[in-house]
Backbone of each chain as nested JSON, in Angstrom:
{
  "chains": [
    {"id": "A", "residues": [
      {"number": 1, "name": "MET", "atoms": {"N": [0.837, -1.249, 0.009], "CA": [-0.038, -0.031, -0.018], "C": [0.845, 1.262, -0.033]}},
      {"number": 2, "name": "ILE", "atoms": {"N": [0.396, 2.218, -0.748], "CA": [1.117, 3.503, -0.795], "C": [0.981, 4.304, 0.456]}},
      {"number": 3, "name": "ASN", "atoms": {"N": [1.978, 4.745, 1.012], "CA": [1.839, 5.677, 2.15], "C": [1.81, 7.119, 1.579]}},
      {"number": 4, "name": "TYR", "atoms": {"N": [0.653, 7.686, 1.512], "CA": [0.499, 9.013, 0.893], "C": [1.263, 10.146, 1.559]}},
      {"number": 5, "name": "VAL", "atoms": {"N": [1.326, 10.011, 2.921], "CA": [2.039, 11.076, 3.688], "C": [3.571, 11.051, 3.31]}},
      {"number": 6, "name": "GLU", "atoms": {"N": [4.025, 9.846, 3.17], "CA": [5.479, 9.818, 2.748], "C": [5.742, 10.245, 1.321]}},
      {"number": 7, "name": "VAL", "atoms": {"N": [4.712, 10.04, 0.464], "CA": [4.788, 10.535, -0.871], "C": [4.849, 12.052, -0.927]}},
      {"number": 8, "name": "ILE", "atoms": {"N": [3.987, 12.692, 0.027], "CA": [4.058, 14.136, 0.154], "C": [5.324, 14.626, 0.634]}},
      {"number": 9, "name": "GLY", "atoms": {"N": [5.936, 13.847, 1.552], "CA": [7.294, 14.136, 2.063], "C": [8.322, 14.108, 0.914]}},
      {"number": 10, "name": "LEU", "atoms": {"N": [8.178, 13.143, 0.053], "CA": [9.214, 13.001, -1.09], "C": [9.012, 14.164, -2.08]}},
      {"number": 11, "name": "ILE", "atoms": {"N": [7.716, 14.568, -2.325], "CA": [7.457, 15.624, -3.257], "C": [7.97, 16.941, -2.615]}},
      {"number": 12, "name": "ALA", "atoms": {"N": [7.764, 17.036, -1.324], "CA": [8.26, 18.355, -0.602], "C": [9.762, 18.33, -0.727]}},
      {"number": 13, "name": "ALA", "atoms": {"N": [10.436, 17.282, -0.46], "CA": [11.921, 17.189, -0.535], "C": [12.414, 17.546, -1.972]}},
      {"number": 14, "name": "THR", "atoms": {"N": [11.651, 16.955, -3.033], "CA": [12.033, 17.219, -4.371], "C": [11.935, 18.753, -4.718]}},
      {"number": 15, "name": "CYS", "atoms": {"N": [10.805, 19.305, -4.158], "CA": [10.589, 20.79, -4.438], "C": [11.621, 21.603, -3.783]}},
      {"number": 16, "name": "THR", "atoms": {"N": [11.895, 21.431, -2.46], "CA": [12.859, 22.296, -1.85], "C": [14.26, 22.087, -2.313]}},
      {"number": 17, "name": "THR", "atoms": {"N": [14.541, 20.959, -2.866], "CA": [15.891, 20.68, -3.433], "C": [16.011, 21.201, -4.882]}},
      {"number": 18, "name": "ALA", "atoms": {"N": [15.018, 20.874, -5.768], "CA": [15.028, 21.26, -7.083], "C": [14.862, 22.73, -7.291]}},
      {"number": 19, "name": "SER", "atoms": {"N": [14.27, 23.438, -6.357], "CA": [14.053, 24.849, -6.544], "C": [15.33, 25.633, -6.73]}},
      {"number": 20, "name": "PHE", "atoms": {"N": [16.463, 25.1, -6.275], "CA": [17.819, 25.814, -6.462], "C": [18.254, 25.695, -7.798]}},
      {"number": 21, "name": "VAL", "atoms": {"N": [17.763, 24.81, -8.605], "CA": [18.315, 24.654, -10.025], "C": [18.056, 25.878, -10.885]}},
      {"number": 22, "name": "PRO", "atoms": {"N": [16.794, 26.457, -10.892], "CA": [16.71, 27.722, -11.651], "C": [17.458, 28.811, -11.142]}},
      {"number": 23, "name": "GLN", "atoms": {"N": [17.89, 28.937, -9.805], "CA": [18.675, 29.978, -9.357], "C": [20.061, 29.8, -9.846]}},
      {"number": 24, "name": "VAL", "atoms": {"N": [20.581, 28.528, -9.777], "CA": [21.951, 28.264, -10.314], "C": [22.014, 28.632, -11.815]}},
      {"number": 25, "name": "TYR", "atoms": {"N": [20.969, 28.242, -12.514], "CA": [20.952, 28.546, -14.074], "C": [20.966, 30.011, -14.222]}},
      {"number": 26, "name": "LYS", "atoms": {"N": [20.104, 30.697, -13.491], "CA": [19.967, 32.204, -13.73], "C": [21.364, 32.901, -13.399]}},
      {"number": 27, "name": "ALA", "atoms": {"N": [21.979, 32.44, -12.349], "CA": [23.246, 33.072, -11.907], "C": [24.314, 32.756, -12.997]}},
      {"number": 28, "name": "TRP", "atoms": {"N": [24.269, 31.607, -13.529], "CA": [25.178, 31.132, -14.522], "C": [25.058, 31.839, -15.82]}},
      {"number": 29, "name": "LYS", "atoms": {"N": [23.762, 31.973, -16.218], "CA": [23.434, 32.516, -17.507], "C": [23.575, 34.098, -17.541]}},
      {"number": 30, "name": "HIS", "atoms": {"N": [23.121, 34.746, -16.526], "CA": [23.198, 36.214, -16.517], "C": [24.482, 36.789, -15.902]}},
      {"number": 31, "name": "LYS", "atoms": {"N": [25.31, 35.937, -15.31], "CA": [26.515, 36.297, -14.75], "C": [26.421, 37.487, -13.81]}},
      {"number": 32, "name": "SER", "atoms": {"N": [25.257, 37.558, -13.189], "CA": [24.986, 38.684, -12.241], "C": [24.353, 38.129, -10.957]}},
      {"number": 33, "name": "THR", "atoms": {"N": [25.001, 38.455, -9.884], "CA": [24.523, 37.804, -8.581], "C": [24.512, 38.775, -7.488]}},
      {"number": 34, "name": "LYS", "atoms": {"N": [24.504, 40.095, -7.773], "CA": [24.667, 41.036, -6.646], "C": [23.485, 41.087, -5.753]}},
      {"number": 35, "name": "ASP", "atoms": {"N": [22.32, 40.763, -6.192], "CA": [21.122, 40.797, -5.321], "C": [20.996, 39.58, -4.437]}},
      {"number": 36, "name": "ILE", "atoms": {"N": [21.784, 38.546, -4.702], "CA": [21.82, 37.356, -3.938], "C": [22.569, 37.531, -2.683]}},
      {"number": 37, "name": "SER", "atoms": {"N": [22.036, 37.202, -1.499], "CA": [22.704, 37.35, -0.236], "C": [23.686, 36.164, 0.017]}},
      {"number": 38, "name": "LEU", "atoms": {"N": [25.002, 36.555, 0.111], "CA": [26.032, 35.603, 0.433], "C": [25.797, 34.879, 1.74]}},
      {"number": 39, "name": "SER", "atoms": {"N": [25.442, 35.784, 2.81], "CA": [25.153, 35.272, 4.193], "C": [24.065, 34.251, 4.079]}},
      {"number": 40, "name": "MET", "atoms": {"N": [22.989, 34.413, 3.372], "CA": [21.911, 33.424, 3.252], "C": [22.512, 32.124, 2.883]}},
      {"number": 41, "name": "TYR", "atoms": {"N": [23.31, 32.098, 1.741], "CA": [23.792, 30.79, 1.279], "C": [24.876, 30.123, 2.182]}},
      {"number": 42, "name": "ILE", "atoms": {"N": [25.598, 30.902, 2.884], "CA": [26.652, 30.306, 3.784], "C": [25.867, 29.672, 5.008]}},
      {"number": 43, "name": "VAL", "atoms": {"N": [24.915, 30.455, 5.539], "CA": [24.196, 29.783, 6.683], "C": [23.34, 28.618, 6.183]}},
      {"number": 44, "name": "PHE", "atoms": {"N": [22.806, 28.769, 4.993], "CA": [21.915, 27.717, 4.458], "C": [22.732, 26.425, 4.244]}},
      {"number": 45, "name": "ILE", "atoms": {"N": [23.95, 26.516, 3.752], "CA": [24.766, 25.39, 3.459], "C": [25.142, 24.701, 4.83]}},
      {"number": 46, "name": "ILE", "atoms": {"N": [25.502, 25.508, 5.711], "CA": [25.786, 24.93, 7.132], "C": [24.604, 24.091, 7.533]}},
      {"number": 47, "name": "GLY", "atoms": {"N": [23.345, 24.639, 7.446], "CA": [22.177, 23.908, 7.817], "C": [22.014, 22.57, 7.048]}},
      {"number": 48, "name": "THR", "atoms": {"N": [22.186, 22.593, 5.703], "CA": [22.029, 21.393, 4.885], "C": [23.027, 20.375, 5.314]}},
      {"number": 49, "name": "ILE", "atoms": {"N": [24.327, 20.8, 5.637], "CA": [25.298, 19.818, 6.008], "C": [24.985, 19.199, 7.326]}},
      {"number": 50, "name": "LEU", "atoms": {"N": [24.477, 20.015, 8.273], "CA": [24.025, 19.405, 9.523], "C": [22.805, 18.464, 9.301]}},
      {"number": 51, "name": "TRP", "atoms": {"N": [21.793, 18.878, 8.416], "CA": [20.73, 17.991, 8.087], "C": [21.303, 16.685, 7.533]}},
      {"number": 52, "name": "PHE", "atoms": {"N": [22.311, 16.806, 6.709], "CA": [22.87, 15.605, 6.087], "C": [23.395, 14.597, 7.115]}},
      {"number": 53, "name": "PHE", "atoms": {"N": [24.098, 15.061, 8.118], "CA": [24.595, 14.226, 9.19], "C": [23.353, 13.708, 10.141]}},
      {"number": 54, "name": "TYR", "atoms": {"N": [22.397, 14.55, 10.244], "CA": [21.237, 14.147, 10.963], "C": [20.563, 12.974, 10.191]}},
      {"number": 55, "name": "GLY", "atoms": {"N": [20.556, 13.035, 8.853], "CA": [19.984, 12.001, 8.056], "C": [20.787, 10.729, 8.165]}},
      {"number": 56, "name": "ILE", "atoms": {"N": [22.068, 10.839, 8.12], "CA": [23.019, 9.63, 8.295], "C": [22.676, 8.924, 9.584]}},
      {"number": 57, "name": "TYR", "atoms": {"N": [22.641, 9.739, 10.718], "CA": [22.327, 9.052, 11.983], "C": [20.928, 8.319, 12.058]}},
      {"number": 58, "name": "HIS", "atoms": {"N": [19.963, 9.006, 11.344], "CA": [18.665, 8.398, 11.382], "C": [18.451, 7.445, 10.136]}},
      {"number": 59, "name": "GLU", "atoms": {"N": [19.475, 7.199, 9.419], "CA": [19.501, 6.319, 8.322], "C": [18.349, 6.669, 7.37]}},
      {"number": 60, "name": "SER", "atoms": {"N": [18.167, 8.045, 7.143], "CA": [17.05, 8.508, 6.228], "C": [17.646, 8.775, 4.906]}},
      {"number": 61, "name": "LEU", "atoms": {"N": [17.401, 7.967, 3.894], "CA": [18.023, 8.228, 2.559], "C": [17.43, 9.587, 2.051]}},
      {"number": 62, "name": "ALA", "atoms": {"N": [16.162, 9.787, 2.287], "CA": [15.49, 11.034, 1.785], "C": [16.204, 12.263, 2.313]}},
      {"number": 63, "name": "ILE", "atoms": {"N": [16.48, 12.304, 3.635], "CA": [17.114, 13.491, 4.237], "C": [18.56, 13.617, 3.723]}},
      {"number": 64, "name": "ILE", "atoms": {"N": [19.319, 12.46, 3.609], "CA": [20.609, 12.495, 3.102], "C": [20.764, 12.997, 1.67]}},
      {"number": 65, "name": "LEU", "atoms": {"N": [19.898, 12.421, 0.796], "CA": [19.949, 12.82, -0.625], "C": [19.461, 14.27, -0.844]}},
      {"number": 66, "name": "ALA", "atoms": {"N": [18.327, 14.649, -0.211], "CA": [17.811, 15.966, -0.421], "C": [18.788, 17.043, -0.013]}},
      {"number": 67, "name": "ASN", "atoms": {"N": [19.371, 16.846, 1.282], "CA": [20.248, 17.881, 1.708], "C": [21.631, 17.803, 1.03]}},
      {"number": 68, "name": "GLY", "atoms": {"N": [22.077, 16.588, 0.642], "CA": [23.383, 16.49, -0.019], "C": [23.279, 17.269, -1.353]}},
      {"number": 69, "name": "ILE", "atoms": {"N": [22.246, 16.989, -2.104], "CA": [22.133, 17.68, -3.432], "C": [21.846, 19.116, -3.259]}},
      {"number": 70, "name": "THR", "atoms": {"N": [21.042, 19.538, -2.265], "CA": [20.759, 21.025, -2.062], "C": [22.018, 21.72, -1.581]}},
      {"number": 71, "name": "ALA", "atoms": {"N": [22.849, 21.05, -0.837], "CA": [24.16, 21.67, -0.409], "C": [25.015, 21.905, -1.649]}},
      {"number": 72, "name": "ILE", "atoms": {"N": [25.051, 20.981, -2.656], "CA": [25.849, 21.124, -3.8], "C": [25.33, 22.354, -4.609]}},
      {"number": 73, "name": "LEU", "atoms": {"N": [24.014, 22.408, -4.765], "CA": [23.388, 23.45, -5.616], "C": [23.618, 24.842, -4.985]}},
      {"number": 74, "name": "ALA", "atoms": {"N": [23.488, 24.841, -3.652], "CA": [23.804, 26.154, -2.898], "C": [25.251, 26.516, -3.044]}},
      {"number": 75, "name": "PHE", "atoms": {"N": [26.079, 25.478, -3.005], "CA": [27.543, 25.761, -3.149], "C": [27.806, 26.408, -4.549]}},
      {"number": 76, "name": "LEU", "atoms": {"N": [27.054, 25.892, -5.563], "CA": [27.241, 26.308, -6.964], "C": [26.876, 27.81, -7.021]}},
      {"number": 77, "name": "VAL", "atoms": {"N": [25.763, 28.253, -6.287], "CA": [25.294, 29.603, -6.29], "C": [26.412, 30.472, -5.665]}},
      {"number": 78, "name": "ILE", "atoms": {"N": [27.044, 30.007, -4.506], "CA": [28.104, 30.86, -3.864], "C": [29.272, 30.901, -4.822]}},
      {"number": 79, "name": "PHE", "atoms": {"N": [29.613, 29.771, -5.492], "CA": [30.748, 29.81, -6.486], "C": [30.542, 30.833, -7.567]}},
      {"number": 80, "name": "LEU", "atoms": {"N": [29.306, 30.857, -8.112], "CA": [29.004, 31.811, -9.158], "C": [29.033, 33.254, -8.635]}},
      {"number": 81, "name": "LYS", "atoms": {"N": [28.516, 33.4, -7.383], "CA": [28.556, 34.758, -6.84], "C": [29.941, 35.246, -6.586]}},
      {"number": 82, "name": "LEU", "atoms": {"N": [30.81, 34.482, -6.131], "CA": [32.248, 34.909, -5.902], "C": [32.951, 35.058, -7.202]}},
      {"number": 83, "name": "ARG", "atoms": {"N": [32.576, 34.264, -8.238], "CA": [33.238, 34.421, -9.534], "C": [32.806, 35.648, -10.245]}},
      {"number": 84, "name": "HIS", "atoms": {"N": [31.586, 36.055, -10.065], "CA": [31.098, 37.239, -10.782], "C": [31.132, 38.595, -9.99]}},
      {"number": 85, "name": "LYS", "atoms": {"N": [31.888, 38.499, -8.958], "CA": [31.893, 39.71, -8.062], "C": [32.505, 40.856, -8.661]}}
    ]},
    {"id": "B", "residues": [
      {"number": 1, "name": "MET", "atoms": {"N": [18.722, 13.318, 29.879], "CA": [19.978, 13.273, 29.016], "C": [19.638, 14.026, 27.751]}},
      {"number": 2, "name": "ILE", "atoms": {"N": [20.638, 14.813, 27.358], "CA": [20.449, 15.578, 26.038], "C": [20.682, 14.59, 24.898]}},
      {"number": 3, "name": "ASN", "atoms": {"N": [19.792, 14.647, 23.942], "CA": [19.902, 13.889, 22.698], "C": [20.677, 14.722, 21.69]}},
      {"number": 4, "name": "TYR", "atoms": {"N": [21.946, 14.573, 21.519], "CA": [22.78, 15.458, 20.742], "C": [22.408, 15.422, 19.313]}},
      {"number": 5, "name": "VAL", "atoms": {"N": [22.008, 14.309, 18.765], "CA": [21.53, 14.271, 17.394], "C": [20.341, 15.16, 17.13]}},
      {"number": 6, "name": "GLU", "atoms": {"N": [19.393, 15.164, 18.091], "CA": [18.233, 16.008, 17.911], "C": [18.648, 17.482, 18.056]}},
      {"number": 7, "name": "VAL", "atoms": {"N": [19.708, 17.771, 18.859], "CA": [20.202, 19.126, 19.031], "C": [20.71, 19.575, 17.598]}},
      {"number": 8, "name": "ILE", "atoms": {"N": [21.464, 18.575, 16.946], "CA": [22.038, 18.888, 15.641], "C": [20.865, 19.142, 14.678]}},
      {"number": 9, "name": "GLY", "atoms": {"N": [19.811, 18.482, 14.761], "CA": [18.633, 18.627, 13.953], "C": [18.078, 19.993, 14.162]}},
      {"number": 10, "name": "LEU", "atoms": {"N": [17.948, 20.378, 15.425], "CA": [17.366, 21.729, 15.675], "C": [18.313, 22.85, 15.235]}},
      {"number": 11, "name": "ILE", "atoms": {"N": [19.595, 22.666, 15.348], "CA": [20.516, 23.689, 14.807], "C": [20.351, 23.805, 13.296]}},
      {"number": 12, "name": "ALA", "atoms": {"N": [20.302, 22.605, 12.646], "CA": [20.133, 22.551, 11.15], "C": [18.863, 23.23, 10.722]}},
      {"number": 13, "name": "ALA", "atoms": {"N": [17.736, 22.994, 11.486], "CA": [16.533, 23.627, 11.059], "C": [16.523, 25.194, 11.282]}},
      {"number": 14, "name": "THR", "atoms": {"N": [17.229, 25.553, 12.367], "CA": [17.493, 27.019, 12.622], "C": [18.303, 27.623, 11.553]}},
      {"number": 15, "name": "CYS", "atoms": {"N": [19.407, 27.017, 11.072], "CA": [20.17, 27.486, 10.011], "C": [19.354, 27.641, 8.69]}},
      {"number": 16, "name": "THR", "atoms": {"N": [18.696, 26.539, 8.267], "CA": [18.038, 26.552, 6.885], "C": [16.899, 27.57, 6.943]}},
      {"number": 17, "name": "THR", "atoms": {"N": [16.281, 27.785, 8.139], "CA": [15.216, 28.724, 8.234], "C": [15.809, 30.215, 8.324]}},
      {"number": 18, "name": "ALA", "atoms": {"N": [16.678, 30.473, 9.244], "CA": [17.224, 31.76, 9.563], "C": [17.968, 32.361, 8.354]}},
      {"number": 19, "name": "SER", "atoms": {"N": [18.545, 31.5, 7.551], "CA": [19.357, 31.899, 6.388], "C": [18.596, 32.804, 5.52]}},
      {"number": 20, "name": "PHE", "atoms": {"N": [17.191, 32.684, 5.336], "CA": [16.448, 33.555, 4.535], "C": [16.339, 35.033, 5.066]}},
      {"number": 21, "name": "VAL", "atoms": {"N": [16.562, 35.225, 6.311], "CA": [16.476, 36.573, 6.951], "C": [17.385, 37.527, 6.212]}},
      {"number": 22, "name": "PRO", "atoms": {"N": [18.696, 37.244, 5.977], "CA": [19.589, 38.229, 5.371], "C": [19.119, 38.491, 3.916]}},
      {"number": 23, "name": "GLN", "atoms": {"N": [18.509, 37.488, 3.244], "CA": [18.122, 37.691, 1.879], "C": [16.864, 38.612, 1.788]}},
      {"number": 24, "name": "VAL", "atoms": {"N": [15.996, 38.444, 2.782], "CA": [14.791, 39.386, 2.865], "C": [15.371, 40.786, 3.162]}},
      {"number": 25, "name": "TYR", "atoms": {"N": [16.282, 40.809, 4.145], "CA": [16.738, 42.242, 4.484], "C": [17.485, 42.871, 3.238]}},
      {"number": 26, "name": "LYS", "atoms": {"N": [18.288, 42.129, 2.539], "CA": [18.975, 42.621, 1.402], "C": [18.012, 43.08, 0.351]}},
      {"number": 27, "name": "ALA", "atoms": {"N": [16.982, 42.324, 0.061], "CA": [16.046, 42.744, -0.989], "C": [15.238, 43.971, -0.539]}},
      {"number": 28, "name": "TRP", "atoms": {"N": [14.952, 44.002, 0.683], "CA": [14.193, 45.118, 1.305], "C": [15.097, 46.392, 1.28]}},
      {"number": 29, "name": "LYS", "atoms": {"N": [16.298, 46.305, 1.65], "CA": [17.15, 47.456, 1.791], "C": [17.632, 47.965, 0.474]}},
      {"number": 30, "name": "HIS", "atoms": {"N": [17.987, 47.13, -0.469], "CA": [18.591, 47.578, -1.779], "C": [17.517, 47.715, -2.853]}},
      {"number": 31, "name": "LYS", "atoms": {"N": [16.337, 47.31, -2.605], "CA": [15.182, 47.424, -3.492], "C": [15.581, 46.874, -4.842]}},
      {"number": 32, "name": "SER", "atoms": {"N": [16.417, 45.952, -4.928], "CA": [16.828, 45.295, -6.179], "C": [16.811, 43.812, -5.966]}},
      {"number": 33, "name": "THR", "atoms": {"N": [16.118, 43.094, -6.915], "CA": [15.93, 41.668, -6.674], "C": [16.025, 40.9, -8.105]}},
      {"number": 34, "name": "LYS", "atoms": {"N": [16.615, 41.595, -9.084], "CA": [16.575, 41.045, -10.525], "C": [17.336, 39.673, -10.567]}},
      {"number": 35, "name": "ASP", "atoms": {"N": [18.431, 39.575, -9.71], "CA": [19.247, 38.358, -9.789], "C": [18.603, 37.149, -9.054]}},
      {"number": 36, "name": "ILE", "atoms": {"N": [17.658, 37.471, -8.32], "CA": [16.884, 36.32, -7.6], "C": [15.897, 35.713, -8.477]}},
      {"number": 37, "name": "SER", "atoms": {"N": [15.961, 34.378, -8.564], "CA": [15.122, 33.558, -9.381], "C": [13.675, 33.414, -8.701]}},
      {"number": 38, "name": "LEU", "atoms": {"N": [12.64, 33.908, -9.483], "CA": [11.287, 33.762, -9.009], "C": [10.973, 32.418, -8.971]}},
      {"number": 39, "name": "SER", "atoms": {"N": [11.236, 31.565, -10.022], "CA": [10.939, 30.159, -10.076], "C": [11.379, 29.384, -8.887]}},
      {"number": 40, "name": "MET", "atoms": {"N": [12.663, 29.762, -8.463], "CA": [13.145, 29.082, -7.236], "C": [12.24, 29.179, -6.056]}},
      {"number": 41, "name": "TYR", "atoms": {"N": [11.895, 30.522, -5.846], "CA": [11.127, 30.746, -4.636], "C": [9.672, 30.182, -4.708]}},
      {"number": 42, "name": "ILE", "atoms": {"N": [9.092, 30.105, -5.929], "CA": [7.697, 29.578, -6.028], "C": [7.854, 28.031, -5.773]}},
      {"number": 43, "name": "VAL", "atoms": {"N": [8.784, 27.404, -6.406], "CA": [8.884, 25.879, -6.201], "C": [9.264, 25.642, -4.698]}},
      {"number": 44, "name": "PHE", "atoms": {"N": [10.144, 26.535, -4.096], "CA": [10.694, 26.356, -2.685], "C": [9.466, 26.48, -1.787]}},
      {"number": 45, "name": "ILE", "atoms": {"N": [8.587, 27.473, -2.018], "CA": [7.415, 27.701, -1.086], "C": [6.45, 26.513, -1.23]}},
      {"number": 46, "name": "ILE", "atoms": {"N": [6.221, 26.005, -2.43], "CA": [5.407, 24.783, -2.489], "C": [5.993, 23.696, -1.645]}},
      {"number": 47, "name": "GLY", "atoms": {"N": [7.364, 23.529, -1.759], "CA": [7.997, 22.483, -0.981], "C": [7.832, 22.697, 0.508]}},
      {"number": 48, "name": "THR", "atoms": {"N": [8.006, 23.929, 0.991], "CA": [7.88, 24.121, 2.415], "C": [6.442, 23.973, 2.963]}},
      {"number": 49, "name": "ILE", "atoms": {"N": [5.422, 24.277, 2.078], "CA": [4.089, 24.128, 2.489], "C": [3.751, 22.538, 2.59]}},
      {"number": 50, "name": "LEU", "atoms": {"N": [4.329, 21.794, 1.619], "CA": [4.17, 20.279, 1.693], "C": [4.794, 19.816, 2.901]}},
      {"number": 51, "name": "TRP", "atoms": {"N": [6.025, 20.273, 3.161], "CA": [6.744, 19.846, 4.521], "C": [5.84, 20.227, 5.698]}},
      {"number": 52, "name": "PHE", "atoms": {"N": [5.288, 21.369, 5.629], "CA": [4.439, 21.76, 6.798], "C": [3.33, 20.762, 7.117]}},
      {"number": 53, "name": "PHE", "atoms": {"N": [2.621, 20.364, 6.041], "CA": [1.615, 19.382, 6.226], "C": [2.177, 18.028, 6.69]}},
      {"number": 54, "name": "TYR", "atoms": {"N": [3.275, 17.65, 6.124], "CA": [4.049, 16.425, 6.49], "C": [4.292, 16.475, 7.963]}},
      {"number": 55, "name": "GLY", "atoms": {"N": [4.746, 17.67, 8.534], "CA": [5.027, 17.831, 9.877], "C": [3.797, 17.791, 10.752]}},
      {"number": 56, "name": "ILE", "atoms": {"N": [2.685, 18.231, 10.328], "CA": [1.444, 18.176, 11.013], "C": [1.069, 16.732, 11.164]}},
      {"number": 57, "name": "TYR", "atoms": {"N": [1.112, 15.917, 10.101], "CA": [0.794, 14.522, 10.138], "C": [1.649, 13.774, 11.138]}},
      {"number": 58, "name": "HIS", "atoms": {"N": [2.917, 14.097, 11.154], "CA": [3.882, 13.433, 11.949], "C": [3.99, 14.008, 13.423]}},
      {"number": 59, "name": "GLU", "atoms": {"N": [3.089, 15.046, 13.545], "CA": [3.082, 15.828, 14.898], "C": [4.523, 16.258, 15.239]}},
      {"number": 60, "name": "SER", "atoms": {"N": [5.283, 16.673, 14.3], "CA": [6.645, 17.237, 14.555], "C": [6.587, 18.734, 14.59]}},
      {"number": 61, "name": "LEU", "atoms": {"N": [6.769, 19.27, 15.794], "CA": [6.627, 20.719, 15.903], "C": [7.919, 21.42, 15.204]}},
      {"number": 62, "name": "ALA", "atoms": {"N": [9.062, 20.719, 15.195], "CA": [10.251, 21.178, 14.58], "C": [9.98, 21.483, 13.072]}},
      {"number": 63, "name": "ILE", "atoms": {"N": [9.457, 20.357, 12.414], "CA": [9.186, 20.445, 10.979], "C": [8.13, 21.579, 10.626]}},
      {"number": 64, "name": "ILE", "atoms": {"N": [7.099, 21.594, 11.493], "CA": [5.958, 22.545, 11.345], "C": [6.465, 23.997, 11.419]}},
      {"number": 65, "name": "LEU", "atoms": {"N": [7.219, 24.272, 12.51], "CA": [7.723, 25.582, 12.814], "C": [8.776, 26.036, 11.787]}},
      {"number": 66, "name": "ALA", "atoms": {"N": [9.786, 25.156, 11.56], "CA": [10.823, 25.542, 10.569], "C": [10.31, 25.829, 9.268]}},
      {"number": 67, "name": "ASN", "atoms": {"N": [9.351, 24.99, 8.727], "CA": [8.854, 25.182, 7.363], "C": [7.805, 26.268, 7.288]}},
      {"number": 68, "name": "GLY", "atoms": {"N": [7.034, 26.491, 8.353], "CA": [6.117, 27.582, 8.377], "C": [6.82, 28.89, 8.337]}},
      {"number": 69, "name": "ILE", "atoms": {"N": [7.807, 29.035, 9.201], "CA": [8.564, 30.296, 9.197], "C": [9.318, 30.579, 7.837]}},
      {"number": 70, "name": "THR", "atoms": {"N": [9.931, 29.398, 7.365], "CA": [10.612, 29.548, 6.042], "C": [9.785, 29.961, 4.91]}},
      {"number": 71, "name": "ALA", "atoms": {"N": [8.542, 29.42, 4.947], "CA": [7.574, 29.796, 3.899], "C": [7.234, 31.159, 3.942]}},
      {"number": 72, "name": "ILE", "atoms": {"N": [7.031, 31.723, 5.16], "CA": [6.78, 33.097, 5.252], "C": [7.915, 33.994, 4.816]}},
      {"number": 73, "name": "LEU", "atoms": {"N": [9.16, 33.701, 5.096], "CA": [10.329, 34.435, 4.723], "C": [10.498, 34.36, 3.218]}},
      {"number": 74, "name": "ALA", "atoms": {"N": [10.239, 33.182, 2.656], "CA": [10.369, 32.987, 1.151], "C": [9.312, 33.795, 0.51]}},
      {"number": 75, "name": "PHE", "atoms": {"N": [8.073, 33.818, 1.082], "CA": [6.998, 34.621, 0.494], "C": [7.359, 36.122, 0.504]}},
      {"number": 76, "name": "LEU", "atoms": {"N": [7.996, 36.585, 1.528], "CA": [8.491, 38.059, 1.665], "C": [9.529, 38.328, 0.514]}},
      {"number": 77, "name": "VAL", "atoms": {"N": [10.35, 37.345, 0.189], "CA": [11.276, 37.508, -0.952], "C": [10.499, 37.754, -2.215]}},
      {"number": 78, "name": "ILE", "atoms": {"N": [9.486, 36.882, -2.404], "CA": [8.718, 36.96, -3.689], "C": [7.966, 38.366, -3.686]}},
      {"number": 79, "name": "PHE", "atoms": {"N": [7.383, 38.731, -2.548], "CA": [6.642, 39.941, -2.441], "C": [7.545, 41.116, -2.85]}},
      {"number": 80, "name": "LEU", "atoms": {"N": [8.831, 41.18, -2.248], "CA": [9.727, 42.212, -2.551], "C": [10.197, 42.168, -3.99]}},
      {"number": 81, "name": "LYS", "atoms": {"N": [10.32, 41.03, -4.627], "CA": [10.75, 40.844, -5.989], "C": [9.643, 41.441, -6.932]}},
      {"number": 82, "name": "LEU", "atoms": {"N": [8.403, 41.06, -6.691], "CA": [7.292, 41.531, -7.487], "C": [7.104, 43.038, -7.326]}},
      {"number": 83, "name": "ARG", "atoms": {"N": [7.449, 43.605, -6.052], "CA": [7.222, 44.918, -5.799], "C": [8.263, 45.783, -6.506]}},
      {"number": 84, "name": "HIS", "atoms": {"N": [9.463, 45.274, -6.663], "CA": [10.497, 46.108, -7.243], "C": [10.834, 45.761, -8.63]}},
      {"number": 85, "name": "LYS", "atoms": {"N": [9.921, 45.069, -9.28], "CA": [10.042, 44.632, -10.662], "C": [10.234, 45.782, -11.532]}}
    ]}
  ]
}
């Protein structure tokens, strides 16, 4: 039987992770990132890395994957921001 | 006894939520948001709202609070973006 609540959790994780893709694309394409807050992305990455370890402890593949991928995407935003400074 | 893993989870939630505060502040202060991806924030808000309901089902105050507050902060970024378009 399908657990609908866990499906909602998976869609939620997919949304909050995938949402960073258009931001990475926009920063890469327009080579302009001045409106993006560097502080936001630094604190956000710290958070996702902590979530990542939280997921490892709880053996939750969803938390590990979602936060691992989000951390990489957020790192790309920081990389593009520092590159186009 | 303190459950250190749950403390890490709480710090993680605080970071991923609080990280949006400097972005809201920056968008509000500089009145410029063109580099911020609207698509990112729309998909992100959908994700946090789904997480919110996921938290209600699991009776997890941490998930409810973290995603409720993050959704409001992300909504403020969208509001400022549309306002300064």
